[in-house]
C-alpha positions as CSV (number, residue, x, y, z in Angstrom):
1,M,267.3,191.8,148.6
2,E,265.5,189.4,146.3
3,N,268.2,189.7,143.7
4,Q,270.9,189.0,146.4
5,I,269.1,185.8,147.4
6,T,269.1,184.6,143.8
7,K,272.8,185.5,143.5
8,I,273.5,183.4,146.7
9,F,271.5,180.5,145.3
10,E,273.4,180.6,142.0
11,S,276.7,180.9,143.9
12,I,276.1,177.9,146.1
13,L,275.1,175.6,143.2
14,D,277.2,175.5,140.1
15,F,274.5,176.0,137.5
16,D,274.8,175.8,133.7
17,R,271.3,177.3,133.5
18,K,269.5,180.1,135.3
19,A,266.6,179.4,137.6
20,V,263.3,180.3,135.8
21,G,260.3,182.1,137.3
22,I,256.7,181.4,136.1
23,K,254.0,184.0,136.7
24,F,250.3,183.3,135.9
25,L,248.7,186.2,134.1
26,L,245.1,185.6,135.1
27,S,243.3,188.4,133.2
28,E,243.6,189.9,129.8
29,S,244.6,193.3,131.3
30,E,247.4,191.6,133.3
31,Y,248.5,189.9,130.1
32,D,248.5,193.1,128.1
33,K,250.5,194.9,130.8
34,C,253.2,192.3,130.8
35,D,256.1,193.6,128.6
36,S,257.8,190.2,128.0
37,F,258.2,189.1,124.4
38,E,255.2,187.3,122.8
39,H,256.4,184.8,120.2
40,K,253.8,185.3,117.4
41,N,254.8,182.2,115.5
42,G,254.2,179.9,118.4
43,L,256.5,178.3,121.0
44,A,256.3,175.3,123.2
45,Y,256.0,176.2,126.9
46,C,258.9,173.9,127.8
47,T,261.1,175.5,125.0
48,A,260.2,178.9,126.5
49,V,261.4,177.6,129.9
50,R,264.6,176.3,128.3
51,N,265.2,179.7,126.6
52,A,264.5,181.5,129.8
53,S,267.1,179.4,131.5
54,N,269.5,180.9,129.0
55,G,268.4,184.5,129.8
56,M,265.3,185.2,127.6
57,S,261.9,186.3,128.7
58,Y,258.4,185.5,127.2
59,K,254.7,185.8,127.7
60,M,252.4,183.1,126.2
61,D,248.7,182.6,125.8
62,A,246.8,179.7,124.3
63,E,246.8,181.3,120.8
64,H,250.6,181.4,120.7
65,A,251.4,178.2,122.6
66,S,252.4,175.4,120.3
67,C,251.8,172.6,122.8
68,I,248.2,171.8,123.6
69,A,249.2,169.5,126.6
70,A,251.0,172.5,128.2
71,S,248.0,174.8,127.5
72,R,245.8,172.2,129.4
73,A,248.2,171.9,132.3
74,L,248.6,175.6,132.8
75,G,244.9,176.4,132.6
76,L,245.1,178.2,129.3
77,I,242.4,175.9,127.8
78,P,239.9,173.5,129.4
79,V,240.7,169.8,129.7
80,S,238.9,167.8,127.0
81,D,236.8,164.6,127.6
82,E,239.2,162.7,125.4
83,V,242.1,163.5,127.8
84,S,240.2,163.2,131.1
85,S,238.8,159.8,130.0
86,G,242.2,158.4,129.3
87,S,241.4,157.6,125.7
88,R,243.9,160.0,124.2
89,H,247.0,158.5,125.7
90,A,245.6,155.0,125.4
91,K,245.3,155.5,121.7
92,L,248.9,156.8,121.6
93,G,250.1,153.6,123.2
94,V,252.0,155.2,126.1
95,Y,250.0,153.1,128.6
96,K,249.0,149.4,128.5
97,D,245.3,149.9,128.3
98,L,242.5,152.3,128.9
99,C,242.3,151.5,132.6
100,I,245.9,152.5,133.2
101,S,245.6,155.5,131.0
102,K,242.5,156.6,132.9
103,S,244.3,156.2,136.2
104,V,247.2,158.4,135.0
105,A,244.7,161.0,133.7
106,N,243.0,161.0,137.1
107,D,246.3,161.6,138.8
108,M,247.4,164.5,136.5
109,V,247.1,167.8,138.5
110,Y,246.2,170.6,136.1
111,C,245.6,174.2,137.0
112,K,242.0,174.6,138.0
113,H,241.8,178.1,136.8
114,I,241.4,179.3,133.3
115,C,243.9,182.1,132.8
116,K,244.9,184.4,130.0
117,G,248.5,183.4,129.9
118,V,251.9,182.9,131.6
119,E,255.1,184.8,131.9
120,I,258.3,182.9,131.7
121,K,261.6,184.5,132.4
122,P,264.8,184.2,134.5
123,L,264.2,184.3,138.2
124,E,266.7,187.2,138.6
125,S,264.6,189.3,136.1
126,Y,261.6,189.5,138.6
127,V,262.3,192.8,140.3
128,T,259.1,194.8,140.9
129,Y,256.9,191.7,141.4
130,L,257.4,188.0,142.1
131,P,256.7,184.8,140.2
132,D,254.4,182.1,141.4
133,I,256.6,179.1,140.6
134,V,260.3,178.5,140.3
135,I,261.6,175.8,137.8
136,V,265.2,174.7,137.9
137,V,266.5,172.2,135.3
138,T,269.9,171.0,136.4
139,T,272.0,168.1,137.4
140,P,271.0,165.4,139.9
141,F,273.7,166.8,142.3
142,N,272.2,170.3,142.3
143,T,268.8,168.8,142.7
144,M,270.0,166.8,145.7
145,R,271.3,170.0,147.3
146,I,268.1,171.9,146.6
147,I,266.2,169.1,148.4
148,Q,268.7,169.2,151.3
149,G,268.0,172.9,151.5
150,Y,264.3,172.3,151.6
151,A,264.6,169.5,154.1
152,Y,266.7,171.7,156.5
153,N,263.6,173.8,157.1
154,F,260.6,171.6,156.2
155,G,261.8,167.9,156.6
156,Q,261.4,165.1,154.1
157,L,260.1,165.9,150.6
158,K,256.8,164.0,150.3
159,N,254.2,163.3,147.7
160,I,256.5,163.3,144.7
161,K,254.4,162.7,141.6
162,M,255.9,161.7,138.2
163,A,255.2,159.6,135.2
164,G,257.7,161.0,132.7
165,M,254.8,162.8,131.0
166,C,254.0,166.5,130.7
167,A,257.2,167.2,132.6
168,I,257.8,170.9,132.6
169,C,254.1,171.9,132.3
170,Q,252.5,169.5,134.8
171,E,255.2,167.9,136.9
172,C,257.2,171.1,137.4
173,T,254.5,173.8,137.2
174,S,250.8,172.9,137.6
175,Y,251.3,170.2,140.2
176,P,253.5,172.3,142.5
177,F,251.2,175.3,142.0
178,E,247.9,173.4,142.8
179,T,249.3,171.4,145.7
180,N,251.7,174.1,147.2
181,S,254.5,171.6,147.1
182,M,257.9,170.8,145.6
183,N,258.1,168.2,142.8
184,I,260.9,166.5,140.9
185,S,260.6,165.5,137.2
186,M,262.9,163.2,135.2
187,L,261.5,165.2,132.3
188,C,259.6,163.5,129.4
189,S,260.3,162.4,125.9
190,G,258.4,165.3,124.4
191,T,260.3,168.0,126.2
192,R,263.6,166.3,125.7
193,C,262.9,166.3,122.0
194,V,261.4,169.8,121.7
195,A,263.4,171.7,124.3
196,Q,266.6,169.7,123.7
197,W,267.6,169.2,127.4
198,N,270.8,167.4,128.1
199,E,270.5,163.7,129.0
200,N,272.0,164.3,132.5
201,E,269.5,167.0,133.4
202,L,266.2,166.7,135.4
203,G,263.7,169.3,136.6
204,I,262.5,170.5,139.9
205,G,259.6,172.9,140.5
206,F,258.3,174.6,143.6
207,P,256.2,177.6,144.7
208,Y,258.2,180.8,144.9
209,H,257.4,181.4,148.5
210,Y,259.6,178.4,149.5
211,F,262.6,180.0,147.7
212,E,264.1,182.1,150.6
213,S,263.7,179.1,153.0
214,I,265.4,176.8,150.5
215,V,268.4,179.2,150.1
216,N,268.5,179.5,153.9
217,G,268.7,175.7,154.1
218,L,271.4,175.6,151.4
219,I,273.4,178.2,153.3
220,N,273.1,176.3,156.6
221,T,274.0,172.9,155.0
222,I,277.1,174.0,153.1
223,N,279.5,173.1,156.0
224,P,277.9,169.7,156.9
225,M,277.1,168.6,153.3
226,E,279.9,169.9,151.0
227,N,283.4,168.8,150.4
228,N,286.4,171.1,150.3
229,K,286.5,171.3,146.5
230,N,282.8,172.4,146.3
231,K,283.3,174.9,149.2
232,E,286.3,176.5,147.5
233,K,284.2,176.8,144.3
234,I,281.3,178.4,146.3
235,I,283.8,180.9,147.9
236,S,285.0,181.8,144.4
237,N,281.4,182.1,143.1
238,L,280.5,184.4,146.0
239,Q,283.5,186.6,145.3
240,D,282.6,186.8,141.6
241,N,279.1,187.9,142.6
242,S,280.4,190.6,145.0
243,L,279.3,188.6,148.0
244,K,282.7,188.0,149.6
245,N,282.5,187.1,153.3
246,V,278.7,186.9,153.2
247,L,278.7,183.2,154.3
248,D,280.8,181.5,157.0
249,I,282.3,178.5,155.1
250,K,284.5,176.2,157.0
251,L,286.9,173.8,155.2
252,N,287.7,170.3,156.5
253,A,284.3,170.0,158.1
254,N,281.4,167.9,157.0
255,Y,279.1,165.3,158.6
256,Y,280.7,162.4,156.7
257,K,284.3,163.2,157.4
258,N,285.8,160.2,159.2
259,A,282.2,158.7,159.4
260,Y,282.8,155.5,157.4
261,G,284.5,152.4,158.4
262,T,284.0,149.2,160.5
263,P,283.5,149.7,164.2
264,I,287.2,148.7,164.8
265,Q,288.4,151.2,162.1
266,L,286.3,154.0,163.5
267,K,287.7,153.3,167.0
268,R,291.2,153.7,165.7
269,K,290.4,157.1,164.3
């Protein structure tokens, strides 16, 4: 059933990348039991997410994580005084002065736990257990549709937090995890360099337990939100995934059909 939901999700939205699931491995025994690949030469967390979006699976601890900022955000290592004081980023020149840098540091939401590691793999690969967080790096259009699916069941998306810094690790992982909320990220200069995302991609992260409701919202908003071209593509994707006739998709019907025009023009329609 979980796998079918993922297939429906990827049929409704025309993805270039797979959705990625993140699982916190809180203890050493949990980490040792995880059979995903451990990159002994080191790997940035956001690069692991990028690779997982292309089908690969990893586990990562502080020793093999090549980005200290991600290790802090994920709770693999403690947050240093230099970071929490704001002095680190003030010295780097990414904020105007120490006061601004301190305010950003205060607003960063890092995982409060100290855990052994994380597992990073395609969402569809979670079969016998479930991830904690889902990350999708995709187009603004697909992000819009995910938010519409969320809004169908939960209303407006609130409390979005972003600074274009620590994008995949903090904006898409630790912040959604700690606050039990969805967040959007424009990504950051670091991850765009290291993970080589496309310029037209952005990130969205949310706790896994929202996933089924988001897919339900996507299903229920296909007819009012999508145009015929997209609906035909969705029908084709469903057929390719052996999900023919699972959804009731109606052509020539959406909320904005014949909705635009001056009062006189609308009256003529």
